N, C-alpha and C positions, 0 to 999 in steps of 0.2 A: 360511464363505462370505464372499467379499470384498464390499466395499460396492458395487462395480460390478455384481456378479451379483445382489445383493439388489435394487438399483434396477431392473435388467433384469427380474427376476421381477415386481415390482410394476407396472412399465410394461407388461409382457405382459398382465397381468390387466386393466389399464385399456384396452389396445388391444382385447382380446377383448370387453370390455363395450361399447365403442364399435361394434365390428364387428357385434355382435349386437343393438345398440340396447337394452341393458340399463342400468338405473339401478343404483346401489349396493344399493338395496333388493331389486331383482330377483335379483341374484346372491347376495346374503346369504340370501334366502329359499330359493333353489334349493340352496344349500350347507348349509342348516340352521343358519345363524348369525344372530345378531341384527344389526341395522343397525350398532349401536355397536361390536360385536365385529368386524364386517367392516372398518369404518373404522379401528379401532385396528390390526388386522392389516395392512391396506393401508399405513397410514402407517409402520408398523414393518417393512415388507417381509416380512411373514408369518414371524415367528419361531416360531410354533407349528406343529409337524409335523402335528397332526390338522387344523388349519385349512387347511394346504396340501392335504392329501388331499381335504378337502371341496370346496375350490375346483376341483381337477382333476375331481372327480366332477360338480360343477355345470356344468363345461364339457364334459360328456359324454365325458370321457377322451380328448378329441381334441387337446388342446394339451399337449405335454410341457414343463411348466415346471420342476418339481422332480424328476419321475420320468422314466425312459426311456420311449420309445414302446412298447417290449416290455412293460415293467411296467404301463403304462396299459392295454394290450390284455389282459393277464392279469387285472388288477383288474376290468375291464369283463366279461370272460368269467366270472369268479367271481360277480360281481353278477347277471349274467343267468342263469347256470346254477344257482348255489347260493344265491342270494338275499342275498348280502352282499359288500361290498367288504372284502377282507382287511386293507387299510390302516386301516380304520375299526373293525375288530372288537377287542374286548378280548381279552387273552391267552387266557382259557379258551375263548372261542368260536373263536379262531384255531386253537387246538389241536384242537378238534372238526372244524373244516374240514380241517385237515391230515390227520387220521385218515380223514375221509370221502373225500378224493381219493387216499388211500393213499400219502402222502408217505413214502418210506423214511426211517427213523430220526428221525421227527418228535419223539419223546419226548426225544431228546438235546438239543434246543434249549431252553435256559433263557431266553434273551432274546428278546423279541418281535421285535426288528429282525432277528435271525438266522433265526428261524422264518419271518418274512415273506419275507425274501430267498430262502430255500430253497423256500418254497411258490410264489412267483411264477415261479421258474425251472422248477419241476416242472409248474405249470399251463401255462406257455408250451410245454413239450414235449408235454403232453397235447393242447393245442389244435392244434399242428402235426401230431400223429399223427392226430387226428380229421379234419383238413383233407385229409391225404394219403389216408385211407381212404374219404373221402366219394365216393359215386358221382356222376359228372357228371349233371347234369340236362339233359334235352333240352328246348329251347324248344318251346312249344306249337305254333308255326307249322311245325316240322319233323315233328310227328306228325299234322298235318292231312291228311285224305284228300282226294284230288282230287275236284272236283265237276264234273259235266258238266251243261251246260245245253242244252236243245234250242231251237234257233232255229226259229220258226214262219214 
């Protein structure tokens, strides 16, 4: 990653902190980092991949800093539906999640990064399929029965 992109990533985190009125302690706590660890990561433009994932999680997966918006959506979907962000899971738990979502050929992925990429792609497809199969909901006001009032 170039120096300009590293600085941009750190600046984006700072801007989001200001926008949300968060202190360094607030975002560190939400990310599960110590204040000192957060400050070290921020000053070094977040060289640690796990810290990056934790910051994106702390921002509720709404700001694509290091991950694509599709990957963030897939990670949030996994967290909400299966109870864990795949980017933050250790390899054994990531393999269990891959088996649980029936990722084809998940056993062939020896590297965590490869398995994570395949899992996020698979989950994005599952999420799209679920959205396409969802029955449209009718707003309550459309189901309301007409009322008649008698005027005296």
